[in-house]
N, C-alpha and C positions, 0 to 999 in steps of 0.2 A: 281521425279522418277529417278532411276539410274539402268543401266544394270550391272549385276554381271556375270563375266565370270564363267562358270560352272567349269573351271579348278582351280578356286580360292577357292572353297569350298570343304569340306570333302565329301567322297563318301556317308557317312551316312546322311549328311545334304542334299545332292543332291537327294538321294533316298526318303527322307521324303518330299521334295518339289514335286517330281514327284508323289508320292503316294497321297498326298493331292490334287494335280491337277486332277488326275484320278478320285478320289472319288467325288470331288466337281463338275467336269464337266460332269461326266457320260461317257464321251469320247465314242461316237458311232463309231464303226469300220465296219459297214456295215453288210453284210450277215453272214460272218464268225465270230464265237465266238473266242475270245482270252483270255487266262488266265491273271490274274493280273500281273504275272511276264513277260509275253510276252508284255503286254502294257507298262510296265516300260522300257523294252529293246527298244521298238519302239520309245518311247519318248527320250531315251538316244541317239539313232541313229539320231533323228532329231536335237538334240543339237550338236552332232558331225559334222553333215553336215552343220550346220549353218542355218537350216530352222527356228528354234525357238531360243529364248534366255530367260534368267532369268531376270526379271525386279523386282526391289525392290521399293515399295512405302513407302517413309519415313514417310508420314503422317499416314498411317494405319499400318505401320510396318509389311507389308505382302509381299510375293513374288508371282509372277505370271509367267507363261510361255506364251510368246507372240510371234507372227510371227516376224521374223527378216526381216525388209524391208529396 
């Protein structure tokens, strides 16, 4: 597995990774409902702050968003 800096990929690829993550995870946001676009922006903000990172699994050829520890 390797970390991929979000700044190293295109905006289109980043959006696709985030969209796939949101639809796969269901991403529960609590009581308040958020639009799909709002969820994308929230994930982008977490990337910007360094709370999460993009991890690429070479074996499965997939990307995941994971906590940055």
